[in-house]
C-alpha positions in Angstrom: 17.2 -30.0 10.5 16.2 -30.6 6.9 14.7 -28.0 4.5 12.6 -28.7 1.4 10.5 -26.8 -1.1 6.8 -26.4 -0.5 4.4 -28.6 -2.5 0.7 -28.9 -3.1 0.3 -31.4 -0.2 1.5 -28.8 2.3 -1.8 -26.8 2.0 -3.1 -27.6 5.5 0.2 -27.1 7.1 0.7 -23.7 5.5 -2.8 -22.8 6.6 -2.1 -23.9 10.2 1.2 -22.0 10.2 -0.4 -18.8 9.0 -3.2 -19.0 11.6 -0.6 -19.6 14.4 1.5 -16.7 13.0 -1.4 -14.3 13.2 -2.6 -15.7 16.5 0.9 -15.1 17.9 0.7 -11.5 16.6 -2.5 -11.0 18.6 -5.1 -11.1 15.9 -8.6 -11.8 17.2 -10.0 -15.3 16.9 -13.1 -14.1 15.0 -10.8 -12.5 12.4 -8.8 -15.7 12.1 -12.0 -17.8 11.8 -13.3 -15.6 9.0 -9.9 -15.6 7.2 -9.2 -19.3 7.3 -11.5 -20.6 4.6 -10.8 -17.7 2.3 -7.0 -18.2 2.6 -7.3 -21.9 1.9 -9.5 -21.2 -1.2 -6.9 -18.6 -2.4 -3.9 -20.8 -1.7 -4.9 -24.1 -3.2 -4.6 -23.1 -6.9 -1.5 -21.1 -6.2 0.3 -24.1 -4.7 -0.9 -26.2 -7.7 0.4 -23.8 -10.3 3.6 -22.9 -8.4 2.8 -19.2 -8.0 3.0 -19.6 -4.2 6.2 -21.3 -3.3 8.7 -21.4 -0.5 10.3 -23.8 2.0 9.6 -25.9 5.1 12.0 -26.9 7.8 11.8 -30.3 9.5 13.1 -31.8 12.7 13.4 -35.4 11.5 9.9 -35.9 9.9 8.2 -33.2 12.0 7.5 -29.8 10.2 8.6 -27.0 12.5 8.6 -23.9 10.3 8.1 -22.5 6.9 8.1 -19.5 4.6 5.9 -18.5 1.6 6.9 -16.5 -1.4 5.1 -14.8 -4.3 6.2 -12.9 -7.4 4.2 -9.7 -7.6 3.5 -8.0 -10.9 4.7 -4.4 -10.3 5.7 -1.5 -12.6 9.4 -0.6 -12.8 10.1 1.5 -9.8 13.1 3.4 -8.4 13.8 0.4 -6.2 13.8 -1.9 -9.2 14.0 0.3 -12.4 14.5 -2.5 -14.9 12.1 -5.1 -13.5 8.3 -5.4 -13.6 8.3 -7.9 -10.6 8.8 -7.8 -6.9 9.3 -10.6 -4.5 6.9 -10.9 -1.6 7.6 -12.9 1.5 4.8 -14.1 3.7 3.9 -16.6 6.4 7.3 -16.9 8.0 6.6 -19.2 11.0 8.6 -21.3 13.4 7.0 -23.4 16.1 7.6 -21.8 19.5 9.7 -24.7 20.8 12.1 -24.2 17.9 12.5 -20.5 18.0 15.9 -18.8 18.8 17.8 -21.5 16.9 18.4 -19.5 13.7 15.7 -21.3 11.7 13.8 -18.2 10.7 17.1 -16.6 9.5 17.9 -19.7 7.4 14.4 -19.7 5.9 14.8 -16.0 5.0 18.2 -16.6 3.4 16.8 -19.5 1.4 14.0 -17.2 0.2 16.5 -14.5 -0.8 18.5 -17.1 -2.8 15.4 -18.4 -4.5 14.3 -14.8 -5.4 17.8 -14.1 -6.8 17.7 -17.4 -8.8 14.4 -16.2 -10.3 15.8 -12.8 -11.3 14.1 -10.9 -8.5 16.3 -8.0 -7.2 13.8 -6.4 -4.8 11.4 -7.9 -2.2 9.0 -6.7 0.4 7.2 -8.2 3.4 4.9 -7.1 6.2 6.6 -7.4 9.6 5.0 -8.0 13.0 6.6 -6.2 15.9 8.1 -9.6 16.9 9.6 -10.1 13.5 11.1 -6.6 12.9 14.4 -7.3 14.8 15.1 -10.4 12.7 14.4 -8.6 9.4 16.4 -5.6 10.4 19.3 -7.9 11.4 19.1 -9.5 7.9 19.3 -6.1 6.2 15.6 -5.4 5.5 14.6 -1.7 5.9 11.3 0.1 6.3 9.8 1.7 3.2 7.3 4.6 2.9 4.3 2.3 2.3 1.1 3.3 4.0 -2.2 1.4 4.1 -5.9 2.0 4.6 -8.9 -0.3 4.7 -11.3 0.7 1.9 -15.0 0.6 2.7 -17.7 0.8 0.1 -19.7 4.0 0.6 -23.4 3.7 1.0 -24.1 6.4 -1.4 -21.8 8.2 -3.9 -23.7 11.4 -3.3 -22.3 11.3 0.3 -18.8 11.9 -1.1 -19.8 14.6 -3.6 -20.4 12.6 -6.7 -23.7 12.8 -8.6 -24.9 9.6 -10.3 
């Protein structure tokens, strides 16, 4: 297996991997269809300027997996008190026929080395149920993060604000 850094020409492959990753996690097709063009639009300039980076793994010339990375502007925090950046890992994907061969672990290790080389000392990711055992085995732990979808209220008076 060969590994190489992502480049701008990998746009469609990254999009396909992301879609397959979410499909494998059980995300509905209508959500994937809605997300696909928006992700492509978001990703294209980030690949071009290098703010989205990462690695691909190949079996001969066939891409069989990849991982994406971002640097997130974040205020110094007790997890990283002297840094205003966090690493963010996303889109870890290995083709089903190539799973259970250690490729995801190798991609994760490459990502950690790349973060360290860029001065990043703390990173986060969102884990699917299938991915959690791998991340735990590699030393990743849960944080106290919570999330909530935000919907625009129809009327600010409905939440007790006067206009």
